[in-house]
C-alpha positions in Angstrom: 27.1 -12.9 54.0 29.1 -16.2 54.4 31.1 -16.4 51.3 32.3 -12.6 52.1 33.5 -13.7 55.5 35.2 -16.7 53.8 37.4 -14.6 51.5 38.0 -12.2 54.4 39.3 -15.0 56.0 41.3 -16.1 52.9 42.7 -13.0 52.6 44.5 -13.2 55.9 45.9 -16.9 55.0 47.3 -14.9 51.9 48.8 -12.1 54.6 50.5 -14.6 56.0 52.6 -16.1 53.0 53.6 -12.2 52.6 55.6 -12.6 56.2 57.0 -16.2 54.8 58.2 -14.3 51.4 59.9 -11.7 53.6 61.3 -13.9 55.9 63.0 -15.7 53.0 63.8 -12.7 51.0 61.1 -13.5 48.4 58.8 -11.7 45.9 55.9 -10.5 48.0 53.9 -9.4 44.6 52.0 -12.6 43.9 50.6 -12.4 47.3 50.2 -8.6 47.4 48.2 -8.7 43.8 46.2 -11.9 44.9 44.9 -10.1 48.4 44.1 -6.8 46.2 41.8 -8.9 44.2 40.5 -10.9 46.9 39.6 -8.5 49.9 37.5 -5.8 47.5 35.4 -9.1 46.5 35.0 -10.0 50.1 33.8 -6.3 51.1 31.6 -6.0 48.6 29.8 -9.2 49.2 29.9 -8.2 52.9 28.5 -4.7 51.8 25.7 -6.2 50.1 24.5 -8.4 53.0 24.2 -5.6 55.0 23.0 -3.2 52.9 20.2 -5.6 52.6 20.3 -6.5 56.2 20.8 -9.6 55.3 20.3 -11.7 58.8 21.4 -15.2 59.9 18.4 -17.4 58.9 17.5 -21.6 58.4 19.3 -22.0 55.3 16.7 -23.8 52.5 18.5 -26.9 51.3 18.9 -24.8 47.4 20.4 -22.1 49.2 22.8 -24.2 51.1 23.9 -25.9 47.9 24.6 -22.7 46.4 26.3 -20.8 48.9 28.3 -23.9 49.3 29.6 -24.0 45.7 30.1 -20.7 44.9 32.1 -20.6 48.1 34.3 -23.2 46.5 34.7 -21.6 43.4 35.8 -18.6 44.6 38.0 -19.9 46.9 39.4 -22.1 43.7 39.7 -19.2 41.4 41.6 -17.0 44.1 43.9 -19.7 45.5 45.3 -19.6 41.9 46.2 -16.2 42.0 49.6 -16.5 43.7 50.6 -19.4 41.3 49.5 -17.2 38.2 51.3 -14.0 39.7 54.5 -15.9 40.5 57.5 -15.9 38.3 57.9 -19.3 37.6 56.0 -19.1 34.4 52.7 -21.1 35.5 49.8 -21.5 33.2 46.4 -20.4 34.0 45.3 -24.3 33.7 48.1 -25.3 35.6 47.4 -22.7 38.4 43.7 -23.5 38.6 44.4 -27.5 39.0 47.1 -27.0 41.5 44.8 -24.5 43.6 41.6 -26.7 43.1 43.6 -30.0 44.1 45.0 -28.2 47.3 41.7 -26.7 48.5 39.9 -30.1 48.0 42.7 -32.1 49.5 42.8 -34.2 46.2 46.7 -34.0 46.1 47.0 -34.2 42.7 49.8 -32.4 41.3 50.7 -30.8 37.7 54.1 -29.4 38.7 57.0 -30.7 37.6 60.1 -29.6 40.0 58.4 -28.6 43.2 61.1 -27.7 45.1 62.6 -25.0 42.3 59.5 -22.8 43.9 59.6 -19.8 46.4 59.2 -21.1 49.7 56.2 -18.8 50.0 54.6 -20.4 47.3 55.1 -23.5 48.6 53.9 -22.4 52.1 50.8 -21.3 50.5 50.6 -24.7 48.5 50.4 -26.4 51.5 48.2 -24.4 53.5 45.8 -24.7 50.7 45.3 -28.3 52.0 45.2 -27.0 55.8 42.1 -24.6 55.0 40.4 -26.8 52.5 40.7 -30.0 55.3 39.4 -27.7 57.8 36.4 -26.5 55.4 35.5 -30.0 54.7 35.3 -30.9 58.5 33.3 -27.8 59.2 30.8 -28.8 56.0 30.2 -32.1 57.4 29.4 -30.7 60.9 27.1 -27.5 60.2 25.9 -28.0 56.7 25.1 -31.2 55.2 23.7 -32.7 58.9 21.3 -30.0 57.8 20.3 -31.4 54.4 20.0 -35.0 55.6 22.3 -36.1 53.1 23.4 -39.8 52.8 26.0 -40.5 55.6 25.8 -37.6 57.4 22.7 -37.8 59.3 24.4 -40.9 60.3 27.4 -39.0 61.5 25.0 -36.9 63.5 23.9 -40.4 65.6 27.5 -40.6 67.5 28.2 -38.7 70.4 27.5 -35.2 68.8 29.5 -32.0 69.4 27.0 -29.6 70.1 26.3 -31.2 73.7 27.6 -29.8 76.7 28.4 -26.1 75.4 31.1 -25.0 77.1 32.3 -21.2 77.7 35.6 -21.4 76.0 33.9 -23.4 73.1 30.8 -22.0 71.7 30.2 -24.0 68.9 30.8 -27.4 67.4 32.9 -25.5 64.6 35.5 -24.1 66.9 35.7 -27.4 68.9 36.5 -29.0 65.9 39.1 -26.2 65.0 40.7 -26.8 68.2 41.0 -30.7 67.5 42.4 -29.7 64.2 44.7 -27.2 65.3 45.9 -29.4 68.3 46.9 -32.5 65.9 48.8 -29.7 63.6 50.9 -28.4 66.2 51.6 -32.0 68.0 52.9 -33.1 64.7 55.0 -30.5 64.0 56.4 -30.9 67.4 57.2 -34.6 66.6 58.1 -34.1 63.4 60.9 -31.6 64.8 62.1 -34.4 67.1 63.1 -36.0 63.8 65.1 -33.0 62.9 63.0 -32.5 60.0 63.1 -28.3 59.4 60.5 -26.3 60.8 59.2 -25.2 57.2 59.1 -28.8 56.2 57.7 -29.8 59.3 54.9 -27.3 58.9 54.1 -27.8 55.4 53.9 -31.6 55.5 51.6 -31.8 58.9 49.2 -28.8 56.8 49.0 -31.9 54.4 48.9 -34.6 56.4 46.0 -33.4 58.9 44.1 -32.4 55.9 44.9 -35.6 54.3 46.1 -34.1 51.0 49.4 -35.2 50.5 51.5 -32.4 48.8 54.7 -32.0 49.7 57.6 -29.3 49.5 60.0 -32.1 48.1 60.2 -33.8 44.8 60.4 -37.1 46.2 57.4 -36.8 49.1 58.2 -38.8 52.3 60.8 -41.3 50.6 64.1 -39.8 51.8 63.2 -39.1 55.2 63.7 -41.2 57.9 61.9 -44.4 59.5 61.1 -42.4 62.4 59.7 -39.4 60.2 57.5 -42.0 58.2 56.0 -43.6 61.4 55.2 -40.0 62.8 53.3 -39.4 59.6 51.9 -42.7 59.3 49.9 -42.0 63.0 48.8 -38.7 62.2 47.5 -39.8 58.8 45.4 -42.3 60.9 44.5 -39.7 63.0 43.2 -37.6 60.6 41.2 -40.5 58.8 39.5 -40.8 61.6 35.9 -39.5 62.9 36.2 -35.9 64.7 33.7 -36.8 67.3 35.7 -39.9 68.4 38.6 -37.5 68.5 36.7 -35.2 70.9 35.1 -38.4 72.9 38.9 -39.4 73.1 40.1 -36.1 74.7 37.4 -36.4 77.5 38.9 -39.8 78.8 35.8 -41.8 77.4 37.6 -44.6 75.8 35.4 -47.4 75.8 32.8 -45.0 74.5 34.9 -44.4 71.8 36.0 -48.0 70.8 32.2 -48.8 70.7 32.2 -46.9 67.9 31.7 -49.4 65.0 33.1 -47.5 62.1 36.6 -47.2 64.5 37.0 -50.5 64.9 36.3 -51.4 61.1 38.6 -48.6 60.1 41.2 -50.0 62.1 40.3 -53.4 61.3 41.0 -52.7 57.8 44.1 -51.0 58.0 45.6 -53.8 60.2 44.4 -56.7 58.1 45.5 -54.9 55.1 49.0 -53.8 55.9 49.5 -57.2 56.9 49.0 -58.7 53.8 51.0 -56.3 51.9 53.9 -56.8 54.6 53.8 -60.5 53.7 53.6 -59.7 50.4 56.9 -57.6 50.3 58.7 -59.3 53.1 58.2 -63.1 51.3 58.1 -62.3 47.5 59.7 -59.0 47.4 62.3 -60.0 50.0 62.5 -56.5 51.9 63.6 -56.6 55.2 60.8 -57.3 57.8 60.7 -53.5 59.2 61.1 -52.2 55.8 58.5 -54.4 54.1 56.2 -53.5 57.4 57.1 -49.8 57.1 56.2 -49.2 53.1 53.1 -51.4 53.4 51.6 -49.9 56.2 52.6 -46.2 55.1 51.3 -46.8 51.6 47.8 -48.5 52.7 47.5 -45.8 55.1 48.2 -43.1 52.5 45.8 -44.9 49.8 43.0 -45.5 52.2 42.6 -42.1 54.2 43.5 -40.7 50.2 46.3 -38.6 51.6 48.7 -39.3 49.0 52.1 -39.5 50.5 54.3 -42.0 49.2 57.5 -43.8 50.6 57.9 -46.3 48.0 56.8 -47.0 44.2 54.1 -49.9 44.5 54.2 -50.2 40.5 57.1 -52.2 41.6 55.3 -54.4 44.0 54.2 -57.9 43.2 51.2 -57.6 40.8 48.7 -59.4 42.9 49.4 -56.2 45.4 48.1 -54.2 43.0 44.9 -55.5 43.0 44.4 -54.8 46.9 45.9 -51.2 46.4 43.3 -50.3 43.9 40.3 -51.8 46.1 41.7 -50.0 49.0 41.6 -46.6 46.7 37.6 -47.0 47.3 37.5 -47.7 51.1 38.1 -44.0 52.4 38.5 -43.0 56.0 36.0 -42.1 58.6 32.7 -39.8 58.4 33.5 -36.5 59.9 37.3 -36.7 59.0 39.3 -35.1 56.2 39.7 -38.5 54.9 38.5 -38.8 51.0 36.5 -42.2 50.0 33.4 -43.6 49.9 33.9 -43.6 53.8 33.8 -46.8 56.0 30.4 -46.2 57.5 28.9 -46.5 54.3 30.7 -49.7 53.5 29.6 -51.0 56.9 25.8 -50.1 56.4 26.1 -51.7 52.8 27.5 -54.9 54.2 24.3 -55.0 57.3 22.0 -54.8 54.4 23.5 -57.7 52.8 23.3 -59.3 56.0 19.9 -58.3 56.3 18.5 -59.4 53.1 20.1 -63.1 53.6 18.6 -62.9 57.3 15.2 -61.8 55.1 15.3 -65.1 52.7 15.4 -67.0 56.0 12.7 -65.4 57.7 10.9 -63.7 55.1 8.1 -62.4 57.8 10.5 -61.2 60.1 10.7 -57.4 60.6 14.8 -57.0 60.2 16.2 -53.4 60.9 19.5 -52.4 60.2 21.7 -51.2 63.0 24.4 -48.7 63.2 26.0 -48.4 66.7 23.5 -49.9 68.5 20.7 -47.6 66.6 18.5 -48.5 63.8 18.4 -46.9 60.7 15.4 -46.1 58.4 14.7 -46.9 55.3 15.4 -43.5 53.8 18.7 -43.0 55.6 20.0 -46.5 53.5 18.2 -45.5 50.6 20.7 -42.1 50.9 23.8 -44.3 51.6 23.3 -46.7 48.8 22.6 -43.7 45.9 25.6 -41.8 47.2 27.8 -45.2 46.8 26.2 -46.1 43.6 26.6 -42.3 42.0 30.1 -42.5 43.4 30.9 -45.4 40.8 29.1 -43.9 38.3 31.3 -40.7 38.5 34.5 -42.9 38.8 33.6 -44.8 35.6 32.7 -41.8 33.4 35.7 -40.1 34.7 38.2 -43.5 33.6 36.7 -43.4 30.1 36.9 -39.7 29.5 40.7 -40.1 30.7 41.0 -42.8 28.5 40.0 -41.0 25.6 42.3 -38.3 26.0 45.3 -40.8 25.5 45.9 -41.8 29.0 47.0 -45.1 29.8 44.2 -47.1 31.4 46.6 -48.2 34.4 
């Protein structure tokens, strides 16, 4: 039922690309063929669920894992079809890579000349980011907390979006969608003020709010004005912020929002690391201060939130800044945001656990609890966070070794 509905919505998204293709006088066949495959699969899944009278029930953890996994796999395959059916000679492997990178908001691209692609395909490429971003947020809000995975039960400790359900917004998912859509529209408007074309504004906004990083330009954000770079910088920060915090801020509860420990550490990390890189570029690379400030903070924010936009080649920076950039990649944004990485909340909990160990060494008989946002964390929650971080580094290490074996440079 759920997977069928997801594929139905994906068909509607593919249909929107048909209108883009018509507007730019491009071929509609890649999207027509994709819809012709996606829609029947969705219809079959919906028919099976209704025929067997599958009602909405509380899913078991293994069922949730299966549905989420199957949905992402099917979305990735269907999303590859427009690339495969296009007249740009994109192979099956490259099509799958681009599609999965888009939906997972990874932002890695295997395509070389982006600007040579049809506008409609570029729109689909950016739209996969936007779809994936909202999918990740709803997943974090609605599915993972029910599984009680490390870090996501912690997310529920914030002022929940489930509180005070109003007639206009009957579910947490709908509220998140409104915030997500609002951020997207706001960025489009600000980018238009900077004389960016409507098409480019929409594509870049899709990629920014989803922290994906796909750009319709070969040079990413490099050739755009400082104003546009600052706008994207601000929205990358907002996209990497916990969506519960956005909800609290929209209700005018600024003091409550800025009492959030994760938000304070998230902003502090950006401020300090950006300041260090700015100083390095200004004093060692001898860049003008404004350029050093802009390039430093843009790249740091892009890397911390795992967005992937670029305004400079940081490999040309002083080598000691490479180390800082490398560690910044592991930080991530806030829990309950579209940002990638380990997430700031987990780093904060690890630091609190280290502090607790030192206190226990001084006071062996004392019972010291780890507190997060003035609430105690149980040992089970602590253990899940530690397990997640450990698995993260294990996967990173194994992936690095495998890539080195393929002949890729270790850098």
